[in-house]
C-alpha positions in Angstrom: -6.1 -15.0 -23.0 -4.7 -16.1 -19.6 -7.3 -14.0 -17.8 -10.1 -15.6 -19.8 -8.9 -19.0 -18.7 -8.6 -18.0 -15.0 -4.9 -18.9 -14.9 -2.4 -17.3 -12.5 1.3 -17.3 -13.5 4.1 -16.5 -11.1 7.3 -15.1 -12.7 10.5 -14.7 -10.7 12.9 -12.2 -12.1 15.7 -9.8 -11.2 14.9 -7.6 -14.2 12.7 -4.7 -13.1 11.7 -3.8 -16.7 10.7 -7.3 -17.5 8.6 -7.5 -14.3 6.8 -4.3 -15.0 6.3 -5.1 -18.7 4.9 -8.6 -18.1 3.0 -8.4 -14.8 -0.3 -7.2 -13.5 1.4 -6.8 -10.1 5.0 -6.8 -8.9 5.9 -8.2 -5.4 9.1 -6.6 -4.1 10.8 -8.7 -1.4 13.1 -7.4 1.3 16.5 -8.9 2.2 16.7 -11.4 4.9 14.5 -12.0 6.8 12.4 -11.9 3.7 9.1 -10.1 3.8 6.9 -8.5 1.2 8.1 -5.0 1.0 5.8 -3.8 -1.8 2.8 -5.1 -3.7 2.8 -2.9 -6.7 -0.3 -3.0 -9.0 0.7 -2.5 -12.6 -2.0 -0.5 -14.3 -0.7 -0.6 -17.8 -2.9 -1.6 -20.7 -3.4 -5.4 -21.0 -2.4 -5.3 -24.7 1.3 -4.4 -24.5 3.9 -3.8 -27.1 7.6 -3.7 -26.2 8.3 -0.4 -27.8 5.1 1.5 -27.1 4.6 0.2 -23.6 8.2 0.9 -22.4 8.0 4.4 -23.8 4.9 5.3 -21.7 5.4 7.7 -18.8 3.4 5.3 -16.6 5.9 2.5 -17.3 8.8 4.8 -16.2 6.8 5.7 -13.0 6.2 2.1 -12.1 9.8 1.1 -12.8 11.1 3.9 -10.7 8.7 3.1 -7.9 9.8 -0.6 -7.8 13.4 0.3 -8.0 13.1 2.6 -5.1 11.7 -0.2 -3.0 14.5 -2.6 -4.1 17.1 0.0 -3.1 15.5 0.5 0.3 15.5 -3.3 0.9 19.2 -3.5 0.1 20.0 -0.6 2.5 18.5 -2.5 5.5 
């Protein structure tokens, strides 16, 4: 629906699962000075269901990848 209207939405969250579930891309920011650490493309199906989508192996891979970048940003 949103894509058909040509609308872009920005969601700011600290919840990795929420970000991966809702987004088409996840931008991971570093700690100060803040820079884009990772621009992660979320290649999950557009039609998502909470239970089914979160049980997909690809969801776990994307979540783990994003979490790794967040941990790396905290370590700096």
